[in-house]
C-alpha positions in Angstrom: 29.7 -5.6 9.9 30.8 -2.6 7.8 31.2 1.0 9.0 27.8 2.6 9.5 26.9 6.3 10.0 23.2 5.9 10.6 20.9 3.0 11.4 17.4 3.6 9.9 14.8 1.4 11.5 11.6 1.1 9.6 8.3 1.1 11.5 5.4 -1.3 11.6 1.8 -0.6 12.4 1.1 -0.4 16.1 -1.5 -2.5 17.8 -4.9 -1.0 18.6 -3.7 0.0 22.1 -0.6 1.8 20.6 1.8 -0.9 21.7 4.4 -2.4 19.4 3.7 -5.5 17.3 5.9 -8.6 17.4 7.3 -7.5 14.0 8.3 -4.1 15.4 9.9 -5.7 18.5 12.0 -7.9 16.2 13.1 -4.9 14.1 14.1 -3.0 17.2 16.1 -5.9 18.6 17.9 -6.2 15.3 18.6 -2.5 15.2 20.2 -2.7 18.7 22.2 -5.6 17.6 23.5 -3.7 14.6 24.2 -0.6 16.8 26.3 -2.7 19.2 28.3 -4.2 16.4 28.9 -1.0 14.4 28.9 1.7 17.1 26.8 3.9 14.7 26.5 7.4 16.0 22.9 7.8 15.0 19.8 5.6 15.0 16.7 6.9 13.2 13.3 5.2 13.9 11.0 5.9 11.0 7.2 5.9 11.2 4.4 8.4 11.6 0.9 8.4 12.7 -1.3 5.8 11.1 -5.1 5.3 11.0 -6.8 4.8 14.3 -3.6 5.1 16.3 -2.7 7.9 18.8 1.1 7.7 18.8 3.6 7.7 16.1 5.6 4.5 15.4 8.8 6.5 15.8 8.1 7.7 19.3 7.2 4.2 20.4 10.4 2.9 18.8 12.5 5.5 20.6 11.1 4.3 23.9 12.0 0.7 23.0 15.5 1.6 21.9 16.1 3.4 25.2 14.8 0.5 27.2 17.4 -1.7 25.4 20.2 0.6 26.4 20.5 3.0 23.4 21.4 6.5 24.5 18.5 8.9 23.8 20.9 11.6 22.5 21.8 9.5 19.4 18.2 8.8 18.5 16.8 11.0 15.7 13.1 10.6 15.0 11.6 10.6 11.6 7.9 10.6 12.6 6.1 11.9 9.5 6.2 9.1 7.1 3.4 6.6 6.4 4.8 4.2 3.7 8.2 2.8 3.0 9.0 5.1 0.1 8.2 8.1 2.3 10.4 6.6 5.0 13.3 6.7 2.6 12.5 10.2 1.2 12.4 11.7 4.7 15.4 9.8 5.9 17.4 11.0 2.9 16.3 14.6 3.6 17.7 14.2 7.1 21.0 12.3 6.5 21.8 13.0 2.9 23.2 10.7 0.3 26.9 10.5 1.5 26.5 8.8 4.8 26.5 5.0 5.0 23.1 3.8 6.1 22.0 0.5 7.6 18.3 -0.1 6.9 16.7 -2.4 9.4 13.3 -4.0 8.8 11.7 -7.4 8.7 13.2 -9.9 6.4 10.1 -10.0 4.2 10.2 -6.2 3.8 13.9 -5.9 2.7 13.4 -6.2 -1.0 10.9 -3.4 -1.1 12.9 -1.3 1.4 16.2 -1.5 -0.5 14.5 -0.8 -3.8 12.9 2.4 -2.3 16.2 3.3 -0.8 17.9 3.1 -4.2 15.1 5.2 -5.7 15.8 8.1 -3.4 19.6 7.8 -3.6 20.4 6.6 -0.1 23.8 5.0 0.3 22.4 2.0 2.1 22.7 -1.7 2.9 20.0 -3.8 4.4 19.7 -5.9 7.6 16.6 -8.1 7.9 15.1 -9.2 11.2 14.1 -12.8 11.0 10.4 -13.6 10.9 9.8 -17.0 12.6 6.5 -17.9 10.9 7.4 -18.9 7.3 3.8 -18.7 6.0 3.4 -15.2 7.4 6.7 -14.2 6.1 5.9 -15.3 2.5 2.4 -13.8 2.6 3.8 -10.4 3.6 6.7 -10.6 1.1 4.2 -11.3 -1.8 1.9 -8.5 -0.7 4.7 -6.0 -0.5 6.4 -7.0 -3.7 3.0 -6.5 -5.4 2.8 -3.1 -4.0 6.3 -2.3 -5.1 5.3 -3.3 -8.7 2.6 -0.7 -8.6 5.2 1.9 -7.6 7.3 0.8 -10.5 4.4 1.4 -12.8 4.2 5.0 -11.5 8.0 5.4 -11.8 7.8 4.4 -15.5 5.4 7.3 -16.0 8.2 9.7 -15.0 6.6 10.7 -11.6 8.8 11.9 -8.8 9.1 10.1 -5.5 7.0 12.7 -3.8 4.3 12.6 -6.5 4.2 8.8 -6.1 3.8 9.1 -2.3 0.9 11.6 -2.8 -0.9 9.2 -5.2 -0.4 6.2 -2.9 -1.8 8.1 0.1 -4.8 9.3 -1.8 -5.5 5.8 -3.0 -4.7 3.9 0.2 -6.4 6.2 2.7 -3.5 5.8 5.2 -3.4 9.4 6.5 -5.4 11.0 9.2 -6.6 14.5 8.1 -8.4 16.6 10.5 -9.1 13.6 12.7 -11.1 12.0 9.9 -10.3 8.8 8.1 -9.8 8.7 4.4 -11.7 6.0 2.5 -9.9 2.7 2.1 -8.7 1.6 -1.3 -11.2 -0.6 -3.1 -9.5 -3.4 -5.0 -10.6 -5.8 -7.8 -9.9 -8.7 -5.4 -12.3 -7.3 -2.8 -15.1 -6.8 -5.3 -14.6 -10.3 -6.7 -14.9 -11.7 -3.2 -18.0 -9.7 -2.5 -19.7 -10.9 -5.7 -18.8 -14.5 -4.9 -20.3 -14.1 -1.4 -23.6 -12.9 -3.0 -23.5 -15.8 -5.5 -22.9 -18.4 -2.7 -25.8 -16.9 -0.7 -28.4 -16.7 -3.5 -28.1 -20.2 -5.0 -31.0 -19.6 -7.3 -28.9 -17.2 -9.3 -27.2 -18.4 -12.5 -24.0 -20.2 -11.7 -20.6 -18.9 -12.7 -19.5 -20.7 -15.9 -18.0 -19.7 -19.2 -21.3 -20.6 -20.8 -23.0 -18.0 -18.6 -20.4 -15.3 -19.4 -22.3 -13.8 -22.3 -25.5 -13.3 -20.2 -23.6 -11.5 -17.5 -21.9 -9.4 -20.1 -25.3 -8.4 -21.5 -26.6 -7.5 -18.1 -23.5 -5.4 -17.5 -24.2 -3.6 -20.8 -27.8 -3.1 -19.7 -26.5 -1.3 -16.5 -24.2 0.9 -18.7 -27.4 1.8 -20.6 -28.9 3.0 -17.3 -25.9 5.2 -16.7 -26.3 6.6 -20.2 -30.0 7.3 -19.7 -29.3 9.4 -16.6 -26.7 11.5 -18.6 -28.9 11.8 -21.7 -32.0 12.8 -19.7 -30.4 15.1 -17.2 -27.2 16.2 -18.7 -23.6 15.3 -17.7 -23.0 18.5 -15.7 -26.3 18.2 -13.8 -25.5 14.5 -13.0 -22.3 15.7 -11.4 -23.7 18.6 -9.5 -27.1 17.4 -8.3 -26.8 15.4 -5.1 -29.6 13.0 -5.8 -28.7 12.5 -9.5 -25.1 11.9 -8.6 -26.1 9.2 -6.0 -28.2 7.6 -8.7 -25.4 7.7 -11.2 -22.9 6.2 -8.7 -25.4 3.4 -7.8 -25.8 2.5 -11.5 -22.0 2.5 -11.9 -21.8 0.1 -8.9 -24.3 -2.2 -10.7 -22.0 -2.1 -13.8 -19.0 -3.1 -11.7 -21.0 -5.9 -10.0 -21.9 -7.5 -13.4 -18.3 -6.8 -14.6 -16.9 -8.9 -11.8 -19.5 -11.6 -12.5 -18.1 -11.7 -16.0 -14.6 -12.1 -14.5 -15.8 -15.0 -12.4 -17.5 -16.7 -15.3 -14.3 -16.8 -17.3 -12.1 -17.5 -14.3 -10.1 -14.3 -14.7 -8.1 -13.7 -11.5 -7.1 -10.4 -10.0 -3.5 -11.2 -10.8 -4.2 -11.9 -14.5 -6.2 -8.7 -14.8 -3.4 -6.7 -13.1 -0.7 -8.1 -15.4 -2.8 -7.5 -18.6 -3.8 -4.0 -17.5 -0.1 -3.1 -16.8 1.0 -4.6 -20.2 -1.8 -2.6 -21.9 -0.8 0.5 -20.1 2.8 0.1 -21.2 1.8 -0.4 -24.8 -0.4 2.6 -24.8 2.2 4.7 -23.1 4.5 4.4 -26.1 1.9 4.0 -28.8 1.4 7.7 -29.7 
């Protein structure tokens, strides 16, 4: 294995009792293996405090490294980050762009990790810890690659890494602020599944089919009309300021979204199809004017 100045070990969400997951154990074992082969003078566990946990991933990882024979004095914690891109930004701040860095994570995570490392300018190569369960490995790889595509969309807007991190954290609700949890992100897929649950329960409702799509679209437009009525009768500013009016406005908007997702179901439009079309439309509009 090539000369290595720093081994960066990426964290994984701790279990509810603040103990390491199997994924994290495999990452640590791989990091120790790399350290023994390269004699790297520094190991940097990366991972901060995540929702509903009481210890940082980095401090738990440090304990695991010491248990496996790594000297404590060569372990440098990066215990502030919450997502992979932030891991890389913070690691780069600590070690710079000149040192040769081995990035250790799960095999399914390496594509994303290396892309984010490149985005911040780290001089890095990757070492993946094998995930025994093939189905679990591919599921995670698909999910992470999808998330990385969203980061690419933000990069194409010219946003900096730190701006992208801020947007991700605002949308994902992955930070504890003042001991309170942020709201979780609410995805198209989740809304589609919730509407399907209602449709399966209330069998008397009109079935999903292309022929029913026009009806659902009209009902959605009717709910848009309800939103417009609130604004016309009470004024846009008042609808934002007044607590009760705002609650009514939001409720009507939720009705709009429910019928919107019924329309998607009627025409068999998947979350992935919608995402691809939305991104393509965004790219077109980005360069249209």
